[in-house]
PyMOL commands that place a pseudoatom at each C-alpha (Angstrom):
pseudoatom trace, name=CA, resn=MET, resi=1, chain=A, elem=C, hetatm=0, pos=[-88.478, -25.926, 89.245]
pseudoatom trace, name=CA, resn=LEU, resi=2, chain=A, elem=C, hetatm=0, pos=[-88.909, -28.478, 92.200]
pseudoatom trace, name=CA, resn=ARG, resi=3, chain=A, elem=C, hetatm=0, pos=[-85.779, -27.544, 93.437]
pseudoatom trace, name=CA, resn=TRP, resi=4, chain=A, elem=C, hetatm=0, pos=[-86.852, -23.670, 94.077]
pseudoatom trace, name=CA, resn=THR, resi=5, chain=A, elem=C, hetatm=0, pos=[-89.999, -24.871, 95.338]
pseudoatom trace, name=CA, resn=ILE, resi=6, chain=A, elem=C, hetatm=0, pos=[-87.440, -27.074, 97.656]
pseudoatom trace, name=CA, resn=ILE, resi=7, chain=A, elem=C, hetatm=0, pos=[-85.696, -23.741, 98.490]
pseudoatom trace, name=CA, resn=PHE, resi=8, chain=A, elem=C, hetatm=0, pos=[-88.190, -21.329, 99.645]
pseudoatom trace, name=CA, resn=ILE, resi=9, chain=A, elem=C, hetatm=0, pos=[-89.517, -24.356, 101.462]
pseudoatom trace, name=CA, resn=VAL, resi=10, chain=A, elem=C, hetatm=0, pos=[-86.466, -24.443, 103.499]
pseudoatom trace, name=CA, resn=ILE, resi=11, chain=A, elem=C, hetatm=0, pos=[-86.282, -20.574, 103.853]
pseudoatom trace, name=CA, resn=ALA, resi=12, chain=A, elem=C, hetatm=0, pos=[-89.910, -20.096, 104.680]
pseudoatom trace, name=CA, resn=ILE, resi=13, chain=A, elem=C, hetatm=0, pos=[-89.120, -22.496, 107.422]
pseudoatom trace, name=CA, resn=ILE, resi=14, chain=A, elem=C, hetatm=0, pos=[-86.215, -21.270, 108.645]
pseudoatom trace, name=CA, resn=ALA, resi=15, chain=A, elem=C, hetatm=0, pos=[-87.846, -17.749, 108.622]
pseudoatom trace, name=CA, resn=GLY, resi=16, chain=A, elem=C, hetatm=0, pos=[-90.622, -18.678, 110.321]
pseudoatom trace, name=CA, resn=ILE, resi=17, chain=A, elem=C, hetatm=0, pos=[-88.653, -20.425, 112.927]
pseudoatom trace, name=CA, resn=LEU, resi=18, chain=A, elem=C, hetatm=0, pos=[-86.280, -16.884, 113.706]
pseudoatom trace, name=CA, resn=GLY, resi=19, chain=A, elem=C, hetatm=0, pos=[-89.977, -15.164, 113.674]
pseudoatom trace, name=CA, resn=PHE, resi=20, chain=A, elem=C, hetatm=0, pos=[-89.514, -12.988, 110.379]
pseudoatom trace, name=CA, resn=GLY, resi=21, chain=A, elem=C, hetatm=0, pos=[-93.287, -13.820, 109.212]
pseudoatom trace, name=CA, resn=GLY, resi=22, chain=A, elem=C, hetatm=0, pos=[-93.118, -11.905, 106.355]
pseudoatom trace, name=CA, resn=ILE, resi=23, chain=A, elem=C, hetatm=0, pos=[-89.726, -13.310, 104.609]
pseudoatom trace, name=CA, resn=ALA, resi=24, chain=A, elem=C, hetatm=0, pos=[-91.319, -16.682, 106.031]
pseudoatom trace, name=CA, resn=GLY, resi=25, chain=A, elem=C, hetatm=0, pos=[-95.063, -15.571, 104.215]
pseudoatom trace, name=CA, resn=ALA, resi=26, chain=A, elem=C, hetatm=0, pos=[-93.636, -14.275, 101.124]
pseudoatom trace, name=CA, resn=ALA, resi=27, chain=A, elem=C, hetatm=0, pos=[-91.102, -17.692, 100.561]
pseudoatom trace, name=CA, resn=THR, resi=28, chain=A, elem=C, hetatm=0, pos=[-94.328, -19.371, 100.581]
pseudoatom trace, name=CA, resn=GLY, resi=29, chain=A, elem=C, hetatm=0, pos=[-96.438, -18.009, 98.274]
pseudoatom trace, name=CA, resn=ILE, resi=30, chain=A, elem=C, hetatm=0, pos=[-93.234, -18.404, 95.985]
pseudoatom trace, name=CA, resn=ALA, resi=31, chain=A, elem=C, hetatm=0, pos=[-92.702, -21.803, 96.723]
pseudoatom trace, name=CA, resn=LYS, resi=32, chain=A, elem=C, hetatm=0, pos=[-96.417, -22.402, 95.608]
pseudoatom trace, name=CA, resn=ILE, resi=33, chain=A, elem=C, hetatm=0, pos=[-95.850, -20.486, 92.666]
pseudoatom trace, name=CA, resn=PHE, resi=34, chain=A, elem=C, hetatm=0, pos=[-93.283, -22.685, 91.722]
pseudoatom trace, name=CA, resn=PHE, resi=35, chain=A, elem=C, hetatm=0, pos=[-94.746, -25.666, 92.444]
pseudoatom trace, name=CA, resn=PHE, resi=36, chain=A, elem=C, hetatm=0, pos=[-98.187, -24.965, 90.450]
pseudoatom trace, name=CA, resn=ILE, resi=37, chain=A, elem=C, hetatm=0, pos=[-95.718, -23.992, 87.598]
pseudoatom trace, name=CA, resn=PHE, resi=38, chain=A, elem=C, hetatm=0, pos=[-94.052, -27.718, 87.884]
pseudoatom trace, name=CA, resn=ILE, resi=39, chain=A, elem=C, hetatm=0, pos=[-97.426, -29.254, 87.944]
pseudoatom trace, name=CA, resn=VAL, resi=40, chain=A, elem=C, hetatm=0, pos=[-98.511, -28.019, 84.752]
pseudoatom trace, name=CA, resn=LEU, resi=41, chain=A, elem=C, hetatm=0, pos=[-94.862, -28.230, 82.992]
pseudoatom trace, name=CA, resn=PHE, resi=42, chain=A, elem=C, hetatm=0, pos=[-95.081, -31.788, 84.060]
pseudoatom trace, name=CA, resn=ILE, resi=43, chain=A, elem=C, hetatm=0, pos=[-98.502, -32.955, 82.613]
pseudoatom trace, name=CA, resn=LEU, resi=44, chain=A, elem=C, hetatm=0, pos=[-97.657, -30.882, 79.437]
pseudoatom trace, name=CA, resn=SER, resi=45, chain=A, elem=C, hetatm=0, pos=[-94.787, -32.620, 79.590]
pseudoatom trace, name=CA, resn=LEU, resi=46, chain=A, elem=C, hetatm=0, pos=[-96.671, -36.081, 79.957]
pseudoatom trace, name=CA, resn=ILE, resi=47, chain=A, elem=C, hetatm=0, pos=[-98.973, -35.087, 77.557]
pseudoatom trace, name=CA, resn=ARG, resi=48, chain=A, elem=C, hetatm=0, pos=[-96.822, -34.122, 74.659]
pseudoatom trace, name=CA, resn=GLY, resi=49, chain=A, elem=C, hetatm=0, pos=[-94.699, -37.088, 75.461]
pseudoatom trace, name=CA, resn=GLY, resi=50, chain=A, elem=C, hetatm=0, pos=[-97.863, -39.564, 75.027]
pseudoatom trace, name=CA, resn=LEU, resi=51, chain=A, elem=C, hetatm=0, pos=[-98.635, -37.950, 71.814]
pseudoatom trace, name=CA, resn=LYS, resi=52, chain=A, elem=C, hetatm=0, pos=[-95.606, -38.479, 70.336]
pseudoatom trace, name=CA, resn=LYS, resi=53, chain=A, elem=C, hetatm=0, pos=[-95.751, -41.973, 70.225]
for i in range(1, 53): cmd.bond("trace and resi %d" % i, "trace and resi %d" % (i + 1))
show_as sticks, trace
zoom trace
């Protein structure tokens, strides 16, 4: 998940530099969604791992 977030951030930066505002905005939105999904799954895995011990 974090890998996809980084990929979309790079796409957004490149698109922003080249002047493609719509693509940059869309890529940023997708990156935000992937980042929050990553954070939720990471916290859930920490909780689940802590309960097994």
